[in-house]
C-alpha positions as CSV (number, residue, x, y, z in Angstrom):
1,M,136.9,104.5,104.5
2,L,136.7,108.0,106.2
3,C,135.0,109.1,109.2
4,D,134.5,112.4,110.5
5,N,133.9,112.9,114.4
6,E,133.0,116.7,114.0
7,T,130.1,115.3,111.4
8,G,129.3,112.5,112.6
9,Q,129.6,110.8,109.1
10,C,131.1,108.2,107.1
11,L,132.5,109.0,103.4
12,I,132.0,106.9,100.5
13,D,134.3,106.8,97.4
14,T,132.7,109.0,95.0
15,K,135.3,108.2,91.9
16,K,133.7,105.1,90.4
17,E,131.8,105.3,86.9
18,L,127.9,104.8,87.7
19,S,125.6,103.2,85.4
20,P,121.7,104.7,84.6
21,I,118.8,103.6,86.9
22,P,115.6,103.7,85.9
23,E,113.3,107.0,86.7
24,R,111.8,106.7,90.2
25,Q,108.6,106.7,90.1
26,T,106.8,108.9,93.2
27,E,103.2,109.7,93.3
28,K,102.7,113.7,92.6
29,K,101.9,115.3,95.8
30,A,103.3,112.7,98.1
31,V,105.9,113.1,100.8
32,V,108.7,110.7,100.9
33,I,111.2,110.8,104.1
34,H,114.4,109.0,103.0
35,Y,117.2,107.5,105.4
36,V,120.4,106.4,103.5
37,G,122.8,104.1,105.8
38,D,124.8,101.3,105.7
39,P,124.1,98.7,108.1
40,M,128.5,98.7,108.7
41,C,128.6,102.4,108.9
42,S,129.3,102.9,112.6
43,W,127.7,106.4,112.8
44,C,124.6,105.0,111.2
45,W,124.5,102.9,114.7
46,G,125.2,105.7,116.4
47,I,122.0,107.6,114.9
48,S,119.8,104.2,115.4
49,Q,117.4,106.0,117.7
50,S,117.2,109.3,116.1
51,V,115.9,106.6,112.7
52,S,113.6,104.9,115.0
53,R,111.9,108.8,116.2
54,I,112.0,109.6,112.3
55,E,109.7,106.1,111.3
56,A,107.4,106.5,114.0
57,F,107.1,110.4,113.3
58,C,106.7,109.0,109.7
59,N,103.9,106.5,110.7
60,D,101.8,108.8,113.5
61,H,101.6,111.5,110.3
62,Q,101.0,108.8,107.6
63,Y,104.3,109.8,105.3
64,Q,106.2,107.4,103.7
65,F,109.3,106.2,105.1
66,T,112.0,104.3,103.0
67,L,115.7,103.0,103.6
68,T,118.0,103.1,100.9
69,N,121.2,101.2,101.5
70,G,124.9,103.1,100.5
71,G,127.5,100.8,100.1
72,L,129.7,102.2,102.3
73,R,132.6,99.9,101.9
74,A,131.1,97.4,99.1
75,G,134.0,94.8,98.6
76,G,136.0,95.8,101.8
77,G,139.6,95.9,101.0
78,D,141.5,97.6,104.1
79,A,144.3,96.2,105.3
80,W,143.4,94.5,108.7
81,N,146.3,95.6,110.7
82,A,146.9,97.4,113.9
83,S,146.3,100.9,112.3
84,F,143.1,100.0,110.8
85,K,142.0,98.2,114.3
86,S,143.0,101.5,115.7
87,F,141.3,103.2,114.0
88,L,138.1,101.1,114.5
89,R,138.9,101.6,118.6
90,R,138.8,105.1,118.3
91,E,135.8,105.8,116.4
92,W,133.9,103.1,117.9
93,E,134.6,104.7,121.7
94,H,133.9,108.0,120.2
95,I,130.5,107.3,118.9
96,S,129.4,105.6,122.0
97,L,130.4,108.3,124.6
98,K,128.6,110.8,122.1
99,T,125.5,108.8,121.5
100,G,125.1,106.3,124.2
101,Q,125.1,103.2,121.7
102,P,126.8,100.2,123.4
103,F,129.6,98.6,121.1
104,S,131.2,95.4,121.4
105,Y,135.4,95.0,120.9
106,A,136.0,92.1,120.5
107,L,136.3,92.1,116.3
108,L,139.4,93.8,116.8
109,D,140.9,91.0,118.6
110,A,140.4,88.6,115.2
111,E,143.4,88.0,113.4
112,Y,141.2,88.9,110.1
113,F,138.6,90.4,109.1
114,N,137.7,92.1,105.5
115,Y,135.5,95.1,106.3
116,D,133.1,94.2,103.2
117,T,129.4,95.5,103.7
118,E,128.0,94.5,100.8
119,P,127.0,91.2,102.4
120,A,125.2,93.5,104.9
121,C,123.6,95.2,102.2
122,R,122.5,92.9,100.6
123,A,120.9,90.9,103.6
124,V,118.9,94.2,104.4
125,V,117.8,94.5,100.8
126,S,117.0,90.7,100.6
127,A,114.9,90.9,103.5
128,G,112.9,94.0,102.0
129,L,112.5,91.6,98.9
130,I,110.8,88.6,100.9
131,A,108.7,91.4,103.2
132,K,108.6,94.6,102.6
133,D,108.0,95.7,106.1
134,T,110.2,93.9,107.4
135,K,113.7,96.1,105.8
136,I,113.8,98.8,108.3
137,A,113.8,96.1,111.2
138,F,116.3,93.7,110.1
139,F,118.5,96.7,108.7
140,R,118.3,97.7,113.1
141,E,118.7,93.9,114.1
142,T,121.7,93.5,111.8
143,Q,123.5,96.6,112.8
144,R,122.6,95.5,116.3
145,K,124.5,91.9,116.0
146,F,127.1,93.3,114.5
147,Y,128.7,95.7,116.7
148,T,127.2,94.5,120.1
149,Q,128.4,90.6,119.3
150,S,131.2,91.2,116.9
151,E,130.4,88.1,114.6
152,D,130.6,88.3,110.7
153,P,127.8,89.3,108.5
154,K,129.4,88.1,105.4
155,K,128.6,84.7,107.0
156,I,125.0,83.7,105.9
157,E,124.3,82.0,109.2
158,F,124.7,85.4,111.3
159,Y,121.6,86.2,109.5
160,E,119.3,82.8,111.3
161,S,118.7,84.9,114.3
162,I,117.6,87.9,112.9
163,C,114.9,86.2,110.5
164,L,113.5,84.8,113.4
165,T,113.3,88.4,115.2
166,T,111.6,89.7,111.9
167,G,109.8,86.8,110.6
168,I,111.3,85.9,108.1
169,N,111.7,81.8,107.0
170,F,115.6,81.5,107.3
171,D,115.0,79.0,104.5
172,D,113.5,81.8,102.2
173,F,116.1,84.3,103.2
174,K,119.0,82.1,102.3
175,K,117.5,81.6,98.4
176,V,117.0,85.3,97.9
177,F,120.3,86.4,99.8
178,T,122.4,84.2,96.8
179,S,120.5,85.2,94.0
180,K,121.6,86.9,91.2
181,F,118.4,89.5,91.4
182,A,119.1,90.6,95.2
183,V,123.1,91.3,94.1
184,A,121.7,93.6,91.4
185,E,119.3,94.9,93.6
186,T,121.7,95.5,96.0
187,I,124.0,97.3,93.4
188,N,121.0,99.6,92.0
189,E,120.4,100.9,96.0
190,F,124.1,101.4,95.9
191,Y,123.3,103.8,92.6
192,K,120.6,105.1,94.0
193,V,122.4,106.9,96.5
194,R,124.8,108.5,94.4
195,H,122.0,109.3,91.7
196,F,120.6,111.4,95.0
197,G,124.1,113.1,95.6
198,V,124.9,111.6,98.8
199,N,128.2,110.7,99.5
200,A,127.9,110.4,103.2
201,F,126.1,108.7,106.2
202,P,123.9,108.5,107.6
203,T,122.0,111.0,105.3
204,I,118.0,112.2,105.8
205,L,116.4,113.5,102.8
206,I,112.9,114.5,102.2
207,E,111.4,114.3,98.7
208,K,107.6,115.9,97.5
209,D,106.8,116.1,93.5
210,S,110.4,114.3,92.5
211,V,112.4,116.8,94.3
212,I,114.4,116.1,96.8
213,K,116.4,117.9,99.4
214,K,119.1,117.0,102.0
215,I,117.7,117.8,105.2
216,A,120.6,116.3,108.1
217,S,123.8,114.5,107.5
218,G,125.5,112.9,110.3
219,Y,124.8,112.7,113.7
220,V,121.2,114.4,115.1
221,G,120.0,113.8,118.5
222,E,116.1,112.7,118.8
223,K,114.7,115.5,119.9
224,E,116.9,117.6,117.0
225,I,115.6,115.1,114.4
226,T,111.9,115.8,115.0
227,T,112.8,119.6,114.9
228,I,114.4,119.3,111.6
229,L,111.4,117.4,110.4
230,I,108.8,119.6,111.1
231,E,110.4,122.6,110.1
232,N,111.0,121.2,106.8
233,L,107.8,119.6,106.1
234,S,106.1,123.1,106.9
235,L,108.3,124.8,104.3
236,I,107.1,122.3,101.4
237,H,103.4,123.4,102.1
238,I,101.8,120.0,102.1
């Protein structure tokens, strides 16, 4: 795992081979704002308030706003040792100082933890499969619980309170979360991110007529992201 404090990005390994994904069907002349992130990406938690600002902007101006999970550390594998824990502490302290987002550091006292982000991404995908409109809220609540309560998103009971908050039946969630279909849909989102040409989170893209442009990557403040959106939307002559 590599995080860049200068740009506010978390980077993924781009060496793995990818399978082709189906052509995306985007309505001609429709404008889509894409947010690409991972619920266990620390800079994505850092930019959470700015993402809320983007969502509100899109709702106010009737633009489509979508979330695609990137799979920052799908499968995990980082050795849970003093070096890795020290790295995480430094990153979280830096992000908290820069963005004001709260962090719990209790996780770093755990004897063992596998920093596998696939289950958290799959949980968000599962929520979206059950109720599309809950996907972004579920992503945000998963971030909040992980970073402020130091609980393990790989455990299915982690999501019971989040289901309650977002109005999802927990029994329905458990069935979808453990299904092969949810696994396949999650992997498909990881592939989609790579086909977008994105290898760092958080990233904001704008799409019109199936043409996609990256407009921000890494940490961006709330006021700045609004300015970036307005400037780029004016350039595409809606």
